[in-house]
C-alpha positions as CSV (number, residue, x, y, z in Angstrom):
1,M,-79.2,170.7,-146.6
2,S,-80.5,168.0,-148.9
3,A,-81.8,170.6,-151.5
4,S,-78.3,172.1,-151.7
5,S,-76.8,168.6,-152.2
6,R,-79.1,168.0,-155.1
7,S,-78.2,171.3,-156.7
8,L,-74.4,170.5,-156.5
9,N,-74.9,166.9,-157.6
10,G,-76.9,168.2,-160.6
11,L,-73.7,169.6,-162.1
12,P,-72.0,167.4,-164.7
13,P,-68.7,165.7,-163.3
14,W,-66.7,167.6,-165.8
15,G,-67.1,170.9,-167.6
16,A,-66.7,171.8,-171.3
17,D,-63.4,173.4,-170.1
18,G,-62.1,170.0,-168.7
19,R,-62.5,171.2,-165.1
20,S,-64.0,169.0,-162.6
21,R,-67.2,169.8,-160.6
22,Y,-65.2,170.7,-157.5
23,Q,-62.9,172.9,-159.4
24,R,-65.7,174.8,-160.9
25,L,-67.4,175.2,-157.6
26,S,-64.2,176.5,-156.0
27,Q,-64.0,179.5,-158.2
28,R,-67.0,181.1,-156.4
29,M,-66.1,180.2,-153.0
30,L,-64.4,182.2,-150.3
31,D,-60.9,181.4,-149.1
32,L,-60.8,181.0,-145.4
33,S,-57.3,179.6,-144.7
34,G,-55.3,181.8,-147.0
35,D,-53.9,179.1,-149.2
36,R,-57.3,178.0,-150.7
37,G,-57.2,174.8,-148.6
38,V,-60.6,175.7,-146.9
39,L,-63.2,177.3,-149.2
40,K,-66.7,178.5,-148.2
41,D,-70.1,179.1,-149.9
42,V,-72.9,180.4,-147.7
43,I,-76.2,178.8,-148.6
44,Q,-78.2,180.5,-145.8
45,E,-77.2,183.4,-143.8
46,G,-77.1,183.1,-140.0
47,S,-77.4,185.6,-137.3
48,G,-75.8,186.8,-134.1
49,E,-72.1,186.3,-133.1
50,L,-69.5,184.2,-134.7
51,V,-68.7,180.7,-133.1
52,T,-66.0,181.4,-130.5
53,P,-62.8,179.3,-130.0
54,D,-63.4,176.4,-127.5
55,A,-67.1,176.8,-127.9
56,S,-69.3,173.5,-127.9
57,V,-71.3,173.4,-131.2
58,L,-74.5,171.7,-132.2
59,V,-74.4,171.0,-136.0
60,K,-75.8,168.9,-138.7
61,Y,-73.3,167.9,-141.3
62,S,-72.9,165.7,-144.4
63,G,-69.4,165.0,-146.1
64,Y,-69.2,164.1,-149.9
65,L,-66.6,162.8,-152.2
66,E,-66.5,164.4,-155.6
67,H,-68.0,161.8,-157.8
68,M,-70.5,160.3,-155.2
69,D,-74.1,161.5,-154.7
70,K,-74.5,159.9,-151.3
71,P,-72.6,161.2,-148.3
72,F,-69.8,159.1,-146.9
73,D,-70.5,160.7,-143.5
74,S,-73.5,162.4,-142.0
75,N,-75.3,162.9,-138.7
76,C,-78.5,164.2,-140.3
77,F,-80.2,161.1,-139.6
78,R,-80.0,161.8,-135.8
79,K,-82.9,163.2,-134.0
80,T,-80.7,165.1,-131.7
81,P,-77.2,165.7,-132.9
82,R,-74.4,165.5,-130.3
83,L,-72.9,168.6,-128.8
84,M,-69.2,168.8,-129.9
85,K,-66.4,170.8,-128.4
86,L,-63.9,172.5,-130.7
87,G,-60.4,171.4,-130.2
88,E,-61.6,168.1,-128.8
89,D,-64.4,166.3,-130.5
90,I,-63.9,167.6,-134.1
91,T,-61.0,165.9,-135.9
92,L,-60.9,167.8,-139.1
93,W,-58.9,170.9,-139.1
94,G,-61.0,172.4,-142.0
95,M,-64.2,171.8,-140.2
96,E,-62.8,173.7,-137.2
97,L,-61.8,176.7,-139.3
98,G,-65.1,176.6,-141.2
99,L,-67.3,176.6,-137.9
100,L,-65.3,179.5,-136.5
101,S,-66.6,181.4,-139.6
102,M,-70.3,180.7,-138.8
103,R,-73.3,182.2,-137.1
104,R,-76.4,180.5,-135.5
105,G,-78.7,179.2,-138.1
106,E,-76.2,179.4,-141.0
107,V,-75.9,176.7,-143.5
108,A,-72.7,176.7,-145.5
109,R,-70.9,174.4,-148.0
110,F,-67.1,173.9,-147.6
111,L,-64.3,172.4,-149.7
112,F,-61.5,171.0,-147.6
113,K,-58.1,170.1,-149.4
114,P,-56.4,167.0,-148.1
115,T,-54.2,169.0,-145.6
116,Y,-57.2,170.3,-143.9
117,A,-59.2,166.9,-144.2
118,Y,-57.9,163.3,-144.3
119,G,-54.3,164.0,-145.5
120,M,-52.1,162.4,-148.0
121,L,-53.1,158.7,-146.8
122,G,-56.9,159.3,-146.8
123,C,-59.1,157.1,-144.6
124,P,-59.5,153.6,-146.1
125,P,-61.7,152.2,-147.3
126,L,-64.1,155.3,-147.4
127,I,-61.7,158.2,-148.4
128,P,-59.0,157.6,-151.0
129,P,-55.5,159.1,-150.5
130,N,-54.9,162.9,-151.2
131,T,-58.7,163.6,-151.6
132,T,-60.6,166.9,-151.6
133,V,-63.8,166.5,-149.7
134,L,-67.0,168.7,-149.6
135,F,-69.0,169.3,-146.2
136,E,-72.3,170.9,-146.0
137,I,-72.8,172.2,-142.3
138,E,-75.8,173.7,-140.5
139,L,-75.0,175.6,-137.3
140,L,-77.9,175.0,-135.0
141,D,-76.3,176.5,-131.9
142,F,-73.2,177.0,-129.9
143,L,-72.4,177.4,-126.4
144,D,-69.2,179.3,-125.1
145,S,-68.0,176.6,-122.6
146,A,-64.4,178.1,-122.4
147,E,-65.6,181.2,-120.5
148,S,-67.9,179.2,-118.2
149,D,-65.0,176.5,-117.5
150,K,-62.5,179.2,-116.6
151,F,-64.9,181.0,-114.3
152,C,-66.1,178.1,-112.4
153,V,-62.6,177.1,-111.2
154,L,-62.1,180.5,-109.6
155,S,-62.6,180.9,-105.8
156,A,-65.8,182.6,-104.4
157,E,-63.5,185.7,-103.6
158,Q,-62.3,185.8,-107.1
159,Q,-65.7,185.5,-108.7
160,D,-66.9,188.2,-106.5
161,Q,-64.5,190.6,-108.3
162,F,-66.5,190.3,-111.5
163,P,-69.6,192.3,-112.3
164,L,-73.0,190.5,-111.6
165,Q,-73.8,190.4,-115.3
166,K,-70.7,188.1,-115.8
167,V,-71.9,185.7,-113.1
168,L,-75.4,185.7,-114.5
169,K,-74.0,185.0,-118.1
170,V,-71.9,182.0,-116.8
171,A,-74.8,180.7,-114.8
172,A,-77.1,180.9,-117.8
173,T,-74.5,179.0,-119.9
174,E,-74.3,176.2,-117.5
175,R,-78.2,176.0,-117.4
176,E,-78.2,175.9,-121.2
177,F,-75.8,172.9,-121.1
178,G,-78.0,171.3,-118.6
179,N,-80.9,171.8,-120.8
180,Y,-79.3,170.3,-123.8
181,L,-78.2,167.2,-121.8
182,F,-81.6,166.8,-120.4
183,R,-83.1,166.8,-123.9
184,Q,-80.8,163.9,-124.6
185,N,-82.0,162.1,-121.5
186,R,-78.7,162.4,-119.9
187,F,-80.2,163.4,-116.7
188,Y,-77.3,162.8,-114.3
189,D,-75.0,164.9,-116.5
190,A,-77.6,167.7,-116.7
191,K,-78.0,167.6,-112.9
192,V,-74.3,168.3,-112.5
193,R,-74.5,171.3,-114.9
194,Y,-77.6,172.7,-113.1
195,K,-75.8,172.3,-109.6
196,R,-72.9,174.3,-111.0
197,A,-75.1,177.0,-112.0
198,L,-76.8,177.1,-108.7
199,L,-73.6,177.0,-106.7
200,L,-72.5,180.2,-108.7
201,L,-75.7,182.0,-107.8
202,H,-75.7,181.0,-104.3
203,R,-72.1,182.3,-103.8
204,R,-73.0,185.6,-105.2
205,S,-73.8,188.4,-102.8
206,A,-75.6,191.2,-104.5
207,P,-76.9,194.5,-103.3
208,A,-80.6,194.7,-102.8
209,E,-81.3,196.4,-106.2
210,E,-79.5,193.5,-108.0
211,Q,-80.8,190.6,-105.7
212,L,-84.1,190.2,-107.9
213,L,-81.8,189.3,-110.9
214,V,-80.2,186.6,-108.9
215,E,-83.3,185.2,-107.5
216,T,-84.9,185.1,-110.9
217,A,-82.0,183.1,-112.2
218,K,-82.0,180.7,-109.2
219,L,-85.7,180.0,-109.7
220,L,-85.1,178.7,-113.2
221,V,-82.2,176.4,-112.0
222,L,-84.2,175.1,-109.0
223,L,-87.2,174.3,-111.3
224,N,-84.7,172.5,-113.7
225,L,-83.2,170.5,-110.8
226,S,-86.6,169.6,-109.3
227,Y,-87.6,168.0,-112.8
228,T,-84.3,166.4,-113.3
229,Y,-84.6,164.6,-109.9
230,L,-88.1,163.4,-110.8
231,K,-86.5,161.8,-114.0
232,L,-83.9,160.3,-111.9
233,E,-86.6,158.8,-109.7
234,R,-85.3,160.6,-106.6
235,P,-88.5,162.4,-105.4
236,T,-87.1,163.5,-102.0
237,M,-84.5,165.6,-103.8
238,A,-87.2,166.9,-106.3
239,L,-89.3,168.0,-103.5
240,R,-86.5,169.8,-101.8
241,Y,-85.5,171.8,-104.9
242,G,-89.2,172.4,-105.6
243,E,-89.8,173.8,-102.1
244,Q,-86.7,176.0,-102.5
245,A,-88.3,177.4,-105.7
246,L,-91.4,178.2,-103.8
247,V,-89.4,180.2,-101.3
248,I,-88.7,182.6,-104.1
249,D,-92.1,182.4,-105.8
250,Q,-94.8,180.8,-103.5
251,K,-97.4,180.7,-106.3
252,N,-95.1,179.4,-109.1
253,T,-97.2,176.8,-110.9
254,K,-94.3,174.6,-112.1
255,A,-92.8,174.4,-108.5
256,L,-96.2,173.4,-107.1
257,F,-96.7,170.9,-109.6
258,R,-93.2,169.3,-109.3
259,C,-93.7,169.2,-105.5
260,G,-97.0,167.5,-106.0
261,Q,-95.5,164.8,-108.4
262,A,-92.8,164.2,-105.8
263,C,-95.0,163.6,-103.0
264,L,-97.3,161.4,-105.0
265,L,-94.2,159.2,-105.8
266,M,-93.5,159.2,-102.0
267,T,-97.1,158.2,-101.3
268,E,-97.6,161.2,-99.2
269,Y,-101.0,161.7,-100.7
270,Q,-102.4,164.6,-98.5
271,K,-99.2,166.7,-99.3
272,A,-99.5,165.8,-102.9
273,R,-103.0,167.0,-102.9
274,D,-102.2,170.2,-101.2
275,F,-99.5,171.1,-103.7
276,L,-101.6,170.0,-106.8
277,V,-104.7,171.9,-105.6
278,R,-102.6,175.1,-105.2
279,A,-101.2,174.6,-108.5
280,Q,-104.7,174.2,-110.0
281,K,-105.7,177.3,-108.4
282,E,-103.1,179.0,-110.4
283,Q,-103.9,177.4,-113.7
284,P,-107.3,175.8,-113.5
285,F,-107.4,174.4,-117.0
286,N,-103.9,173.1,-117.0
287,H,-104.1,169.6,-118.6
288,D,-101.1,168.1,-116.8
289,I,-102.3,169.3,-113.4
290,N,-105.7,168.1,-113.7
291,N,-104.5,164.7,-115.0
292,E,-102.2,164.4,-112.0
293,L,-105.1,165.1,-109.6
294,K,-107.0,162.2,-111.3
295,K,-104.0,160.0,-110.9
296,L,-103.7,161.1,-107.3
297,S,-107.4,160.2,-106.7
298,S,-107.0,156.9,-108.3
299,Y,-104.0,156.0,-106.3
300,Y,-105.7,157.2,-103.1
301,R,-108.5,155.0,-103.7
302,D,-106.4,151.9,-104.2
303,Y,-104.5,152.9,-101.0
304,L,-107.8,153.0,-99.1
305,G,-108.9,149.7,-100.5
306,K,-105.8,147.9,-99.5
307,E,-105.9,149.5,-96.0
308,K,-109.5,148.2,-95.7
309,E,-108.5,144.7,-96.8
310,M,-105.6,144.6,-94.5
311,C,-108.0,145.6,-91.5
312,H,-110.5,143.1,-92.6
313,R,-107.9,140.2,-92.5
314,M,-106.5,141.4,-89.1
315,F,-109.8,141.1,-87.4
316,A,-111.7,138.5,-89.5
317,P,-112.6,135.2,-87.8
318,G,-110.0,132.3,-87.9
319,E,-110.4,129.2,-89.7
320,H,-112.4,127.5,-87.0
321,G,-114.8,130.4,-86.3
322,S,-112.7,131.7,-83.4
323,T,-112.1,135.5,-83.2
324,V,-109.3,137.4,-81.8
325,G,-109.5,137.5,-78.1
326,E,-111.4,134.2,-77.7
327,N,-110.0,131.5,-75.4
């Protein structure tokens, strides 16, 4: 995005014909709104489907005034941009229209006339009245939350009327939302999304030939829940969901590892060792598993040392040389 900004800002403010930078740029841009209020120039093509109405989008953007080289607004400095829902979190009408024309991975430049941006009054002190602004937007990803939200409020009987692929798609969307929230360290919110996905899959009764698809989807959600509860420092729940994952796949390395971590936090050292040794058997050279076994060994040695010290204090002679049981 920065390279495209430099190429634009390299244009002289006024051309030989007296037209401004934005006026010249607009001549080669696509009219999205039908009244030339929202114009678009694709910098990098995207792929896949167009953004759907009511989707939640993950974007990087920078907004520019015509005669300023630095953006007046940008989220490009953030390591992880915030997920924004169309119709709720995006306040510029022009940006909504622009995003609906984009595909994943696309980078585009837009000109928004005042009607589609900050209006006749502007936004003092940054945006003067009646100002056309330029935005450069990169669409990283989007999730169709509207479909998921509508489906989740249906009763189990109503959901059963839909084909299995619909249920799996909605559950996958909920899980993707959870993954995004998890990456932002919003573990409680991630847990809520994962549980919604799991409830959908638990509700679904599928014939034997389709049950494998449901169980595969469940396994992914259960692993996510186990890890999330570890992050929430609730090892009992982490163990519960890890063990449910092992019912589906008893040799699943991630499930064994999560159960071992949970037991270690609960100071159930023998159970922790059993899970971790089973995980190590599946992946002998896994760095994380081997490190967790070393940690377990260290914790167990400390535990035995404390037990030994406690027993020594209990049965050691008293201050005057008397021992327990003496008159």
